N, CA, C and O atoms as CSV, one atom per row, in Angstrom:
chain,resi,resn,atom,element,x,y,z
A,1,MET,N,N,91.270,96.209,114.837
A,1,MET,CA,C,92.638,96.333,115.304
A,1,MET,C,C,93.372,97.309,114.383
A,1,MET,O,O,93.386,97.141,113.164
A,2,SER,N,N,93.975,98.320,114.983
A,2,SER,CA,C,94.694,99.308,114.180
A,2,SER,C,C,95.988,98.700,113.638
A,2,SER,O,O,96.422,97.633,114.074
A,3,LEU,N,N,96.576,99.383,112.705
A,3,LEU,CA,C,97.809,98.900,112.086
A,3,LEU,C,C,98.921,98.774,113.124
A,3,LEU,O,O,99.667,97.796,113.128
A,4,LEU,N,N,99.027,99.773,114.004
A,4,LEU,CA,C,100.081,99.758,115.029
A,4,LEU,C,C,99.901,98.571,115.975
A,4,LEU,O,O,100.878,97.926,116.353
A,5,GLU,N,N,98.658,98.283,116.356
A,5,GLU,CA,C,98.398,97.132,117.230
A,5,GLU,C,C,98.764,95.834,116.521
A,5,GLU,O,O,99.335,94.924,117.121
A,6,ARG,N,N,98.427,95.765,115.241
A,6,ARG,CA,C,98.760,94.580,114.451
A,6,ARG,C,C,100.265,94.400,114.337
A,6,ARG,O,O,100.779,93.287,114.441
A,7,LEU,N,N,100.966,95.507,114.122
A,7,LEU,CA,C,102.427,95.448,114.027
A,7,LEU,C,C,103.036,94.988,115.352
A,7,LEU,O,O,103.955,94.169,115.366
A,8,ASN,N,N,102.519,95.519,116.470
A,8,ASN,CA,C,103.032,95.116,117.782
A,8,ASN,C,C,102.813,93.627,118.021
A,8,ASN,O,O,103.706,92.928,118.500
A,9,SER,N,N,101.629,93.151,117.688
A,9,SER,CA,C,101.302,91.733,117.855
A,9,SER,C,C,102.215,90.863,116.990
A,9,SER,O,O,102.762,89.865,117.459
A,10,ASP,N,N,102.371,91.250,115.726
A,10,ASP,CA,C,103.228,90.487,114.815
A,10,ASP,C,C,104.694,90.550,115.235
A,10,ASP,O,O,105.446,89.593,115.046
A,11,MET,N,N,105.090,91.687,115.806
A,11,MET,CA,C,106.472,91.837,116.257
A,11,MET,C,C,106.756,90.860,117.405
A,11,MET,O,O,107.805,90.217,117.434
A,12,LYS,N,N,105.818,90.755,118.342
A,12,LYS,CA,C,105.992,89.804,119.453
A,12,LYS,C,C,106.087,88.378,118.932
A,12,LYS,O,O,106.915,87.589,119.388
A,13,GLN,N,N,105.221,88.059,117.965
A,13,GLN,CA,C,105.220,86.712,117.394
A,13,GLN,C,C,106.530,86.439,116.655
A,13,GLN,O,O,107.078,85.340,116.745
A,14,ALA,N,N,107.026,87.430,115.930
A,14,ALA,CA,C,108.292,87.270,115.199
A,14,ALA,C,C,109.447,87.066,116.176
A,14,ALA,O,O,110.370,86.301,115.897
A,15,MET,N,N,109.398,87.748,117.318
A,15,MET,CA,C,110.444,87.561,118.335
A,15,MET,C,C,110.410,86.131,118.876
A,15,MET,O,O,111.446,85.481,119.022
A,16,LYS,N,N,109.189,85.653,119.171
A,16,LYS,CA,C,109.048,84.295,119.704
A,16,LYS,C,C,109.518,83.256,118.698
A,16,LYS,O,O,110.136,82.259,119.069
A,17,ASN,N,N,109.223,83.493,117.417
A,17,ASN,CA,C,109.584,82.538,116.369
A,17,ASN,C,C,111.001,82.747,115.836
A,17,ASN,O,O,111.459,82.011,114.962
A,18,LYS,N,N,111.688,83.756,116.368
A,18,LYS,CA,C,113.056,84.081,115.952
A,18,LYS,C,C,113.157,84.356,114.451
A,18,LYS,O,O,114.087,83.903,113.784
A,19,GLU,N,N,112.171,85.115,113.930
A,19,GLU,CA,C,112.163,85.513,112.523
A,19,GLU,C,C,112.811,86.901,112.431
A,19,GLU,O,O,112.130,87.924,112.510
A,20,LYS,N,N,114.121,86.916,112.264
A,20,LYS,CA,C,114.870,88.173,112.306
A,20,LYS,C,C,114.471,89.145,111.196
A,20,LYS,O,O,114.306,90.341,111.435
A,21,GLU,N,N,114.319,88.622,109.988
A,21,GLU,CA,C,114.017,89.505,108.866
A,21,GLU,C,C,112.648,90.165,109.033
A,21,GLU,O,O,112.505,91.368,108.816
A,22,LYS,N,N,111.648,89.381,109.416
A,22,LYS,CA,C,110.309,89.915,109.628
A,22,LYS,C,C,110.331,90.954,110.750
A,22,LYS,O,O,109.687,91.999,110.653
A,23,LEU,N,N,111.062,90.664,111.790
A,23,LEU,CA,C,111.185,91.574,112.920
A,23,LEU,C,C,111.808,92.899,112.485
A,23,LEU,O,O,111.357,93.966,112.902
A,24,THR,N,N,112.824,92.833,111.664
A,24,THR,CA,C,113.495,94.042,111.170
A,24,THR,C,C,112.538,94.897,110.338
A,24,THR,O,O,112.484,96.115,110.511
A,25,VAL,N,N,111.791,94.269,109.443
A,25,VAL,CA,C,110.847,95.004,108.590
A,25,VAL,C,C,109.761,95.659,109.446
A,25,VAL,O,O,109.422,96.825,109.243
A,26,ILE,N,N,109.221,94.902,110.402
A,26,ILE,CA,C,108.169,95.447,111.267
A,26,ILE,C,C,108.698,96.636,112.063
A,26,ILE,O,O,108.008,97.645,112.207
A,27,ARG,N,N,109.897,96.523,112.570
A,27,ARG,CA,C,110.491,97.637,113.334
A,27,ARG,C,C,110.675,98.867,112.454
A,27,ARG,O,O,110.435,99.990,112.897
A,28,MET,N,N,111.100,98.661,111.205
A,28,MET,CA,C,111.274,99.803,110.296
A,28,MET,C,C,109.934,100.482,110.014
A,28,MET,O,O,109.851,101.710,109.988
A,29,VAL,N,N,108.898,99.690,109.806
A,29,VAL,CA,C,107.570,100.250,109.531
A,29,VAL,C,C,107.054,100.991,110.758
A,29,VAL,O,O,106.500,102.084,110.643
A,30,LYS,N,N,107.238,100.392,111.933
A,30,LYS,CA,C,106.793,101.060,113.168
A,30,LYS,C,C,107.526,102.390,113.357
A,30,LYS,O,O,106.925,103.391,113.748
A,31,ALA,N,N,108.810,102.388,113.080
A,31,ALA,CA,C,109.593,103.621,113.213
A,31,ALA,C,C,109.078,104.686,112.246
A,31,ALA,O,O,108.966,105.858,112.605
A,32,SER,N,N,108.769,104.274,111.026
A,32,SER,CA,C,108.236,105.219,110.040
A,32,SER,C,C,106.894,105.777,110.492
A,32,SER,O,O,106.627,106.969,110.333
A,33,LEU,N,N,106.054,104.924,111.051
A,33,LEU,CA,C,104.746,105.377,111.546
A,33,LEU,C,C,104.911,106.359,112.697
A,33,LEU,O,O,104.224,107.379,112.756
A,34,GLN,N,N,105.823,106.048,113.610
A,34,GLN,CA,C,106.047,106.936,114.748
A,34,GLN,C,C,106.648,108.265,114.295
A,34,GLN,O,O,106.276,109.320,114.808
A,35,ASN,N,N,107.568,108.221,113.345
A,35,ASN,CA,C,108.153,109.465,112.822
A,35,ASN,C,C,107.092,110.331,112.158
A,35,ASN,O,O,107.092,111.552,112.313
A,36,GLU,N,N,106.186,109.694,111.418
A,36,GLU,CA,C,105.109,110.430,110.755
A,36,GLU,C,C,104.182,111.067,111.793
A,36,GLU,O,O,103.743,112.204,111.620
A,37,ALA,N,N,103.884,110.333,112.871
A,37,ALA,CA,C,103.023,110.866,113.932
A,37,ALA,C,C,103.678,112.075,114.595
A,37,ALA,O,O,103.005,113.055,114.913
A,38,ILE,N,N,104.977,112.002,114.798
A,38,ILE,CA,C,105.708,113.128,115.397
A,38,ILE,C,C,105.700,114.313,114.437
A,38,ILE,O,O,105.481,115.453,114.847
A,39,LYS,N,N,105.940,114.034,113.162
A,39,LYS,CA,C,105.968,115.096,112.154
A,39,LYS,C,C,104.629,115.803,112.056
A,39,LYS,O,O,104.572,117.029,111.960
A,40,LEU,N,N,103.535,115.018,112.081
A,40,LEU,CA,C,102.200,115.606,111.967
A,40,LEU,C,C,101.712,116.212,113.277
A,40,LEU,O,O,100.852,117.092,113.276
A,41,GLY,N,N,102.259,115.743,114.391
A,41,GLY,CA,C,101.888,116.297,115.687
A,41,GLY,C,C,100.595,115.739,116.257
A,41,GLY,O,O,100.038,116.318,117.190
A,42,HIS,N,N,100.106,114.633,115.722
A,42,HIS,CA,C,98.905,113.989,116.261
A,42,HIS,C,C,98.927,112.510,115.912
A,42,HIS,O,O,99.742,112.064,115.105
A,43,ASP,N,N,98.020,111.749,116.528
A,43,ASP,CA,C,97.921,110.326,116.199
A,43,ASP,C,C,97.551,110.168,114.730
A,43,ASP,O,O,96.834,110.991,114.161
A,44,LEU,N,N,98.049,109.103,114.137
A,44,LEU,CA,C,97.814,108.884,112.712
A,44,LEU,C,C,96.405,108.366,112.450
A,44,LEU,O,O,95.886,107.523,113.181
A,45,THR,N,N,95.807,108.888,111.398
A,45,THR,CA,C,94.528,108.363,110.943
A,45,THR,C,C,94.822,107.150,110.061
A,45,THR,O,O,95.978,106.871,109.747
A,46,GLU,N,N,93.787,106.445,109.672
A,46,GLU,CA,C,93.971,105.286,108.801
A,46,GLU,C,C,94.600,105.715,107.472
A,46,GLU,O,O,95.429,105.000,106.910
A,47,ALA,N,N,94.198,106.887,106.978
A,47,ALA,CA,C,94.756,107.400,105.718
A,47,ALA,C,C,96.243,107.710,105.866
A,47,ALA,O,O,97.028,107.457,104.953
A,48,ASP,N,N,96.631,108.262,107.028
A,48,ASP,CA,C,98.045,108.556,107.275
A,48,ASP,C,C,98.861,107.264,107.315
A,48,ASP,O,O,99.959,107.187,106.763
A,49,GLU,N,N,98.299,106.251,107.980
A,49,GLU,CA,C,98.987,104.961,108.055
A,49,GLU,C,C,99.157,104.369,106.663
A,49,GLU,O,O,100.207,103.820,106.329
A,50,LEU,N,N,98.120,104.490,105.869
A,50,LEU,CA,C,98.142,103.989,104.496
A,50,LEU,C,C,99.228,104.692,103.682
A,50,LEU,O,O,99.924,104.061,102.886
A,51,THR,N,N,99.365,105.991,103.887
A,51,THR,CA,C,100.393,106.767,103.193
A,51,THR,C,C,101.787,106.266,103.557
A,51,THR,O,O,102.646,106.119,102.687
A,52,VAL,N,N,102.007,106.006,104.834
A,52,VAL,CA,C,103.319,105.539,105.294
A,52,VAL,C,C,103.627,104.163,104.712
A,52,VAL,O,O,104.732,103.929,104.221
A,53,ILE,N,N,102.658,103.257,104.766
A,53,ILE,CA,C,102.867,101.903,104.220
A,53,ILE,C,C,103.155,101.986,102.721
A,53,ILE,O,O,104.037,101.292,102.215
A,54,SER,N,N,102.410,102.833,102.017
A,54,SER,CA,C,102.627,102.999,100.571
A,54,SER,C,C,104.026,103.534,100.294
A,54,SER,O,O,104.692,103.098,99.356
A,55,ARG,N,N,104.462,104.475,101.111
A,55,ARG,CA,C,105.804,105.054,100.943
A,55,ARG,C,C,106.870,103.991,101.158
A,55,ARG,O,O,107.828,103.913,100.388
A,56,GLU,N,N,106.716,103.171,102.196
A,56,GLU,CA,C,107.678,102.099,102.471
A,56,GLU,C,C,107.729,101.120,101.294
A,56,GLU,O,O,108.802,100.688,100.873
A,57,PHE,N,N,106.551,100.784,100.778
A,57,PHE,CA,C,106.445,99.868,99.651
A,57,PHE,C,C,107.147,100.446,98.427
A,57,PHE,O,O,107.911,99.753,97.754
A,58,LYS,N,N,106.885,101.710,98.147
A,58,LYS,CA,C,107.471,102.377,96.979
A,58,LYS,C,C,108.993,102.457,97.108
A,58,LYS,O,O,109.713,102.223,96.138
A,59,GLN,N,N,109.477,102.787,98.300
A,59,GLN,CA,C,110.923,102.873,98.507
A,59,GLN,C,C,111.599,101.541,98.189
A,59,GLN,O,O,112.652,101.498,97.553
A,60,ARG,N,N,110.979,100.467,98.640
A,60,ARG,CA,C,111.570,99.154,98.393
A,60,ARG,C,C,111.498,98.773,96.919
A,60,ARG,O,O,112.430,98.168,96.388
A,61,LYS,N,N,110.406,99.120,96.259
A,61,LYS,CA,C,110.304,98.817,94.827
A,61,LYS,C,C,111.357,99.597,94.035
A,61,LYS,O,O,111.960,99.070,93.100
A,62,ASP,N,N,111.570,100.856,94.420
A,62,ASP,CA,C,112.603,101.660,93.757
A,62,ASP,C,C,113.983,101.044,93.996
A,62,ASP,O,O,114.800,100.956,93.079
A,63,SER,N,N,114.233,100.619,95.237
A,63,SER,CA,C,115.515,99.989,95.559
A,63,SER,C,C,115.692,98.706,94.763
A,63,SER,O,O,116.775,98.418,94.254
A,64,LEU,N,N,114.612,97.941,94.664
A,64,LEU,CA,C,114.655,96.691,93.917
A,64,LEU,C,C,115.085,96.945,92.476
A,64,LEU,O,O,115.933,96.234,91.936
A,65,HIS,N,N,114.496,97.959,91.865
A,65,HIS,CA,C,114.824,98.302,90.480
A,65,HIS,C,C,116.307,98.662,90.356
A,65,HIS,O,O,116.984,98.222,89.428
A,66,GLU,N,N,116.798,99.458,91.290
A,66,GLU,CA,C,118.206,99.876,91.247
A,66,GLU,C,C,119.151,98.692,91.463
A,66,GLU,O,O,120.174,98.581,90.789
A,67,PHE,N,N,118.808,97.811,92.402
A,67,PHE,CA,C,119.656,96.651,92.670
A,67,PHE,C,C,119.677,95.693,91.482
A,67,PHE,O,O,120.706,95.087,91.187
A,68,GLU,N,N,118.542,95.558,90.801
A,68,GLU,CA,C,118.498,94.706,89.618
A,68,GLU,C,C,119.390,95.279,88.528
A,68,GLU,O,O,120.106,94.536,87.857
A,69,LYS,N,N,119.351,96.614,88.344
A,69,LYS,CA,C,120.210,97.248,87.333
A,69,LYS,C,C,121.680,97.055,87.667
A,69,LYS,O,O,122.511,96.901,86.772
A,70,ALA,N,N,122.003,97.064,88.967
A,70,ALA,CA,C,123.394,96.933,89.389
A,70,ALA,C,C,123.854,95.481,89.446
A,70,ALA,O,O,125.038,95.210,89.650
A,71,GLY,N,N,122.915,94.541,89.266
A,71,GLY,CA,C,123.283,93.126,89.281
A,71,GLY,C,C,123.553,92.584,90.670
A,71,GLY,O,O,124.316,91.631,90.822
A,72,ARG,N,N,122.945,93.170,91.679
A,72,ARG,CA,C,123.151,92.732,93.067
A,72,ARG,C,C,122.048,91.764,93.484
A,72,ARG,O,O,121.088,92.161,94.144
A,73,GLN,N,N,122.181,90.508,93.104
A,73,GLN,CA,C,121.144,89.508,93.356
A,73,GLN,C,C,120.897,89.304,94.848
A,73,GLN,O,O,119.761,89.056,95.254
A,74,ASP,N,N,121.950,89.405,95.675
A,74,ASP,CA,C,121.773,89.226,97.120
A,74,ASP,C,C,120.811,90.276,97.685
A,74,ASP,O,O,119.949,89.959,98.504
A,75,LEU,N,N,120.964,91.523,97.244
A,75,LEU,CA,C,120.087,92.594,97.714
A,75,LEU,C,C,118.697,92.507,97.085
A,75,LEU,O,O,117.700,92.874,97.708
A,76,VAL,N,N,118.641,92.022,95.852
A,76,VAL,CA,C,117.347,91.837,95.187
A,76,VAL,C,C,116.519,90.834,95.987
A,76,VAL,O,O,115.335,91.061,96.234
A,77,ASP,N,N,117.138,89.727,96.391
A,77,ASP,CA,C,116.435,88.705,97.166
A,77,ASP,C,C,115.963,89.253,98.510
A,77,ASP,O,O,114.857,88.951,98.958
A,78,LYS,N,N,116.804,90.056,99.144
A,78,LYS,CA,C,116.460,90.641,100.441
A,78,LYS,C,C,115.254,91.572,100.310
A,78,LYS,O,O,114.330,91.519,101.121
A,79,ILE,N,N,115.271,92.420,99.288
A,79,ILE,CA,C,114.171,93.367,99.072
A,79,ILE,C,C,112.888,92.618,98.714
A,79,ILE,O,O,111.804,93.007,99.149
A,80,HIS,N,N,113.002,91.547,97.926
A,80,HIS,CA,C,111.827,90.739,97.575
A,80,HIS,C,C,111.159,90.199,98.840
A,80,HIS,O,O,109.939,90.268,98.987
A,81,SER,N,N,111.967,89.667,99.743
A,81,SER,CA,C,111.376,89.102,100.961
A,81,SER,C,C,110.779,90.202,101.840
A,81,SER,O,O,109.768,89.971,102.504
A,82,GLU,N,N,111.383,91.392,101.856
A,82,GLU,CA,C,110.820,92.517,102.609
A,82,GLU,C,C,109.478,92.934,102.011
A,82,GLU,O,O,108.539,93.248,102.742
A,83,LEU,N,N,109.392,92.938,100.684
A,83,LEU,CA,C,108.134,93.301,100.025
A,83,LEU,C,C,107.021,92.305,100.358
A,83,LEU,O,O,105.867,92.695,100.531
A,84,VAL,N,N,107.367,91.030,100.447
A,84,VAL,CA,C,106.382,90.010,100.795
A,84,VAL,C,C,105.841,90.270,102.201
A,84,VAL,O,O,104.638,90.162,102.439
A,85,ILE,N,N,106.728,90.609,103.120
A,85,ILE,CA,C,106.320,90.901,104.501
A,85,ILE,C,C,105.443,92.149,104.534
A,85,ILE,O,O,104.424,92.174,105.225
A,86,LEU,N,N,105.834,93.185,103.791
A,86,LEU,CA,C,105.072,94.438,103.768
A,86,LEU,C,C,103.683,94.269,103.157
A,86,LEU,O,O,102.742,94.957,103.551
A,87,GLU,N,N,103.554,93.353,102.196
A,87,GLU,CA,C,102.260,93.147,101.536
A,87,GLU,C,C,101.171,92.769,102.522
A,87,GLU,O,O,99.994,93.041,102.286
A,88,ALA,N,N,101.558,92.138,103.632
A,88,ALA,CA,C,100.573,91.742,104.637
A,88,ALA,C,C,99.914,92.955,105.286
A,88,ALA,O,O,98.796,92.854,105.791
A,89,TYR,N,N,100.589,94.091,105.279
A,89,TYR,CA,C,100.068,95.298,105.933
A,89,TYR,C,C,99.485,96.304,104.950
A,89,TYR,O,O,98.784,97.234,105.351
A,90,ALA,N,N,99.770,96.122,103.678
A,90,ALA,CA,C,99.261,97.041,102.657
A,90,ALA,C,C,97.844,96.635,102.268
A,90,ALA,O,O,97.485,95.461,102.358
A,91,PRO,N,N,97.044,97.599,101.837
A,91,PRO,CA,C,95.701,97.244,101.377
A,91,PRO,C,C,95.781,96.437,100.083
A,91,PRO,O,O,96.786,96.479,99.373
A,92,LYS,N,N,94.710,95.702,99.788
A,92,LYS,CA,C,94.666,94.899,98.569
A,92,LYS,C,C,94.803,95.829,97.363
A,92,LYS,O,O,94.108,96.840,97.263
A,93,GLN,N,N,95.698,95.476,96.460
A,93,GLN,CA,C,95.936,96.284,95.273
A,93,GLN,C,C,94.839,96.037,94.230
A,93,GLN,O,O,94.348,94.919,94.079
A,94,LEU,N,N,94.472,97.094,93.522
A,94,LEU,CA,C,93.477,96.977,92.471
A,94,LEU,C,C,94.091,96.274,91.260
A,94,LEU,O,O,95.262,96.482,90.942
A,95,SER,N,N,93.298,95.448,90.592
A,95,SER,CA,C,93.786,94.804,89.372
A,95,SER,C,C,93.758,95.848,88.255
A,95,SER,O,O,93.151,96.909,88.400
A,96,GLU,N,N,94.415,95.537,87.147
A,96,GLU,CA,C,94.438,96.470,86.018
A,96,GLU,C,C,93.036,96.711,85.471
A,96,GLU,O,O,92.715,97.819,85.040
A,97,GLU,N,N,92.198,95.667,85.487
A,97,GLU,CA,C,90.827,95.809,84.991
A,97,GLU,C,C,90.019,96.741,85.892
A,97,GLU,O,O,89.310,97.624,85.408
A,98,GLU,N,N,90.134,96.536,87.211
A,98,GLU,CA,C,89.404,97.389,88.161
A,98,GLU,C,C,89.868,98.840,88.021
A,98,GLU,O,O,89.070,99.776,88.067
A,99,LEU,N,N,91.160,98.992,87.853
A,99,LEU,CA,C,91.734,100.319,87.704
A,99,LEU,C,C,91.249,100.980,86.412
A,99,LEU,O,O,90.944,102.172,86.403
A,100,SER,N,N,91.178,100.223,85.337
A,100,SER,CA,C,90.697,100.754,84.058
A,100,SER,C,C,89.263,101.237,84.177
A,100,SER,O,O,88.922,102.301,83.662
A,101,GLU,N,N,88.420,100.466,84.853
A,101,GLU,CA,C,87.016,100.858,85.050
A,101,GLU,C,C,86.924,102.156,85.837
A,101,GLU,O,O,86.137,103.042,85.502
A,102,LEU,N,N,87.726,102.262,86.878
A,102,LEU,CA,C,87.750,103.468,87.708
A,102,LEU,C,C,88.238,104.670,86.900
A,102,LEU,O,O,87.720,105.776,87.058
A,103,ILE,N,N,89.222,104.460,86.046
A,103,ILE,CA,C,89.755,105.531,85.203
A,103,ILE,C,C,88.690,105.997,84.210
A,103,ILE,O,O,88.502,107.198,84.014
A,104,LYS,N,N,87.993,105.043,83.582
A,104,LYS,CA,C,86.935,105.409,82.625
A,104,LYS,C,C,85.857,106.235,83.315
A,104,LYS,O,O,85.392,107.237,82.772
A,105,ALA,N,N,85.462,105.815,84.508
A,105,ALA,CA,C,84.430,106.541,85.252
A,105,ALA,C,C,84.904,107.944,85.618
A,105,ALA,O,O,84.132,108.900,85.539
A,106,THR,N,N,86.155,108.072,86.011
A,106,THR,CA,C,86.704,109.376,86.383
A,106,THR,C,C,86.822,110.282,85.167
A,106,THR,O,O,86.578,111.484,85.275
A,107,ILE,N,N,87.188,109.738,84.015
A,107,ILE,CA,C,87.278,110.529,82.784
A,107,ILE,C,C,85.901,111.074,82.420
A,107,ILE,O,O,85.771,112.233,82.027
A,108,GLU,N,N,84.873,110.235,82.551
A,108,GLU,CA,C,83.504,110.699,82.281
A,108,GLU,C,C,83.084,111.764,83.292
A,108,GLU,O,O,82.485,112.777,82.929
A,109,GLU,N,N,83.405,111.524,84.563
A,109,GLU,CA,C,83.076,112.458,85.647
A,109,GLU,C,C,83.657,113.843,85.384
A,109,GLU,O,O,82.979,114.858,85.543
A,110,THR,N,N,84.930,113.863,84.978
A,110,THR,CA,C,85.617,115.135,84.779
A,110,THR,C,C,85.407,115.682,83.365
A,110,THR,O,O,85.903,116.759,83.034
A,111,GLN,N,N,84.683,114.949,82.543
A,111,GLN,CA,C,84.406,115.334,81.156
A,111,GLN,C,C,85.695,115.658,80.403
A,111,GLN,O,O,85.810,116.686,79.736
A,112,SER,N,N,86.649,114.754,80.532
A,112,SER,CA,C,87.955,114.921,79.886
A,112,SER,C,C,87.990,114.148,78.577
A,112,SER,O,O,87.325,113.126,78.409
A,113,SER,N,N,88.804,114.683,77.641
A,113,SER,CA,C,88.865,114.012,76.350
A,113,SER,C,C,90.266,113.960,75.747
A,113,SER,O,O,90.507,113.184,74.822
A,114,SER,N,N,91.189,114.770,76.254
A,114,SER,CA,C,92.521,114.787,75.645
A,114,SER,C,C,93.601,114.740,76.720
A,114,SER,O,O,93.325,114.840,77.916
A,115,LYS,N,N,94.840,114.584,76.255
A,115,LYS,CA,C,95.969,114.537,77.183
A,115,LYS,C,C,96.128,115.851,77.950
A,115,LYS,O,O,96.758,115.880,79.007
A,116,ALA,N,N,95.574,116.910,77.435
A,116,ALA,CA,C,95.647,118.208,78.122
A,116,ALA,C,C,94.870,118.171,79.431
A,116,ALA,O,O,95.133,118.964,80.335
A,117,ASP,N,N,93.916,117.254,79.534
A,117,ASP,CA,C,93.101,117.115,80.746
A,117,ASP,C,C,93.705,116.130,81.741
A,117,ASP,O,O,93.060,115.775,82.728
A,118,MET,N,N,94.911,115.694,81.498
A,118,MET,CA,C,95.579,114.690,82.336
A,118,MET,C,C,95.594,115.097,83.810
A,118,MET,O,O,95.284,114.280,84.677
A,119,GLY,N,N,95.946,116.333,84.099
A,119,GLY,CA,C,96.027,116.811,85.480
A,119,GLY,C,C,94.686,116.755,86.186
A,119,GLY,O,O,94.602,116.396,87.360
A,120,LYS,N,N,93.644,117.111,85.462
A,120,LYS,CA,C,92.296,117.109,86.025
A,120,LYS,C,C,91.883,115.673,86.390
A,120,LYS,O,O,91.323,115.433,87.460
A,121,VAL,N,N,92.165,114.739,85.499
A,121,VAL,CA,C,91.807,113.341,85.726
A,121,VAL,C,C,92.623,112.763,86.889
A,121,VAL,O,O,92.071,112.123,87.784
A,122,MET,N,N,93.923,112.991,86.868
A,122,MET,CA,C,94.788,112.460,87.926
A,122,MET,C,C,94.403,113.043,89.293
A,122,MET,O,O,94.400,112.332,90.298
A,123,GLY,N,N,94.083,114.325,89.320
A,123,GLY,CA,C,93.688,114.974,90.568
A,123,GLY,C,C,92.432,114.358,91.160
A,123,GLY,O,O,92.324,114.224,92.379
A,124,ALA,N,N,91.492,113.986,90.321
A,124,ALA,CA,C,90.250,113.373,90.790
A,124,ALA,C,C,90.439,111.888,91.114
A,124,ALA,O,O,89.770,111.347,91.993
A,125,LEU,N,N,91.349,111.244,90.398
A,125,LEU,CA,C,91.516,109.798,90.519
A,125,LEU,C,C,92.401,109.373,91.687
A,125,LEU,O,O,92.073,108.414,92.386
A,126,MET,N,N,93.497,110.058,91.909
A,126,MET,CA,C,94.477,109.616,92.902
A,126,MET,C,C,93.905,109.446,94.311
A,126,MET,O,O,94.266,108.478,94.980
A,127,PRO,N,N,93.033,110.333,94.797
A,127,PRO,CA,C,92.470,110.077,96.135
A,127,PRO,C,C,91.654,108.782,96.197
A,127,PRO,O,O,91.561,108.162,97.256
A,128,LYS,N,N,91.069,108.375,95.080
A,128,LYS,CA,C,90.265,107.149,95.041
A,128,LYS,C,C,91.122,105.893,95.101
A,128,LYS,O,O,90.698,104.872,95.643
A,129,VAL,N,N,92.337,105.967,94.541
A,129,VAL,CA,C,93.183,104.776,94.458
A,129,VAL,C,C,94.378,104.821,95.402
A,129,VAL,O,O,95.252,103.957,95.341
A,130,LYS,N,N,94.417,105.816,96.265
A,130,LYS,CA,C,95.555,105.996,97.166
A,130,LYS,C,C,95.866,104.718,97.941
A,130,LYS,O,O,95.023,104.198,98.673
A,131,GLY,N,N,97.082,104.227,97.768
A,131,GLY,CA,C,97.515,103.031,98.456
A,131,GLY,C,C,97.053,101.732,97.828
A,131,GLY,O,O,97.518,100.657,98.208
A,132,LYS,N,N,96.147,101.819,96.872
A,132,LYS,CA,C,95.598,100.611,96.259
A,132,LYS,C,C,96.155,100.353,94.866
A,132,LYS,O,O,95.892,99.311,94.266
A,133,ALA,N,N,96.930,101.313,94.353
A,133,ALA,CA,C,97.510,101.147,93.017
A,133,ALA,C,C,98.778,101.986,92.919
A,133,ALA,O,O,98.897,103.036,93.549
A,134,ASP,N,N,99.715,101.507,92.123
A,134,ASP,CA,C,100.966,102.210,91.905
A,134,ASP,C,C,100.716,103.437,91.027
A,134,ASP,O,O,100.066,103.334,89.986
A,135,GLY,N,N,101.225,104.584,91.438
A,135,GLY,CA,C,100.999,105.838,90.720
A,135,GLY,C,C,101.475,105.812,89.282
A,135,GLY,O,O,100.831,106.389,88.406
A,136,SER,N,N,102.605,105.147,89.024
A,136,SER,CA,C,103.120,105.106,87.645
A,136,SER,C,C,102.206,104.269,86.751
A,136,SER,O,O,102.028,104.588,85.576
A,137,LEU,N,N,101.630,103.207,87.297
A,137,LEU,CA,C,100.677,102.397,86.529
A,137,LEU,C,C,99.416,103.207,86.245
A,137,LEU,O,O,98.885,103.171,85.135
A,138,VAL,N,N,98.944,103.930,87.243
A,138,VAL,CA,C,97.756,104.775,87.075
A,138,VAL,C,C,98.021,105.795,85.968
A,138,VAL,O,O,97.196,105.984,85.074
A,139,ASN,N,N,99.167,106.441,86.038
A,139,ASN,CA,C,99.551,107.451,85.055
A,139,ASN,C,C,99.555,106.861,83.645
A,139,ASN,O,O,99.016,107.456,82.712
A,140,LYS,N,N,100.172,105.680,83.499
A,140,LYS,CA,C,100.273,105.025,82.194
A,140,LYS,C,C,98.872,104.692,81.642
A,140,LYS,O,O,98.593,104.915,80.464
A,141,LEU,N,N,98.006,104.160,82.506
A,141,LEU,CA,C,96.662,103.781,82.051
A,141,LEU,C,C,95.813,104.995,81.711
A,141,LEU,O,O,95.034,104.956,80.758
A,142,VAL,N,N,95.952,106.078,82.478
A,142,VAL,CA,C,95.203,107.301,82.172
A,142,VAL,C,C,95.637,107.827,80.809
A,142,VAL,O,O,94.797,108.220,80.000
A,143,LEU,N,N,96.941,107.837,80.551
A,143,LEU,CA,C,97.431,108.289,79.239
A,143,LEU,C,C,96.860,107.436,78.112
A,143,LEU,O,O,96.496,107.966,77.062
A,144,GLN,N,N,96.776,106.126,78.314
A,144,GLN,CA,C,96.218,105.241,77.295
A,144,GLN,C,C,94.754,105.571,77.027
A,144,GLN,O,O,94.317,105.599,75.877
A,145,HIS,N,N,93.994,105.822,78.108
A,145,HIS,CA,C,92.567,106.097,77.958
A,145,HIS,C,C,92.291,107.474,77.350
A,145,HIS,O,O,91.263,107.676,76.704
A,146,LEU,N,N,93.207,108.414,77.558
A,146,LEU,CA,C,93.001,109.764,77.039
A,146,LEU,C,C,93.474,109.926,75.599
A,146,LEU,O,O,93.120,110.903,74.939
A,147,SER,N,N,94.272,108.975,75.103
A,147,SER,CA,C,94.776,109.150,73.737
A,147,SER,C,C,93.894,108.476,72.718
A,147,SER,O,O,94.180,108.530,71.522
């Protein structure tokens, strides 16, 4: 079942169960997927769908950080619940240990040894972890392994 089919199915169920918040999140994700398909001019591949879901997730995490800084607990709670709903559609995230192993393997692959090789390592690593790990965490761990 494709992501769009899953979203449609969940949207119908949310309507039947009168889950307004879940319905709103699903509609926003569907709209983002449709906008991306229009922008690209073709049906979305699984990788394209993954990119859109990751973008939605990142936007909400950024908003969460800003709302926490501003002391807006009502919005923090709303974003938290949206993130929980979105997690159902995102791929399983890699643990820090799994990510560290992947980083070590990529560093060996690219024969990197210093922070000057950061771009080379990140370029080889990011396609492997796309959608499965937060880019800032990846960046931080790569810097730790290269220093």
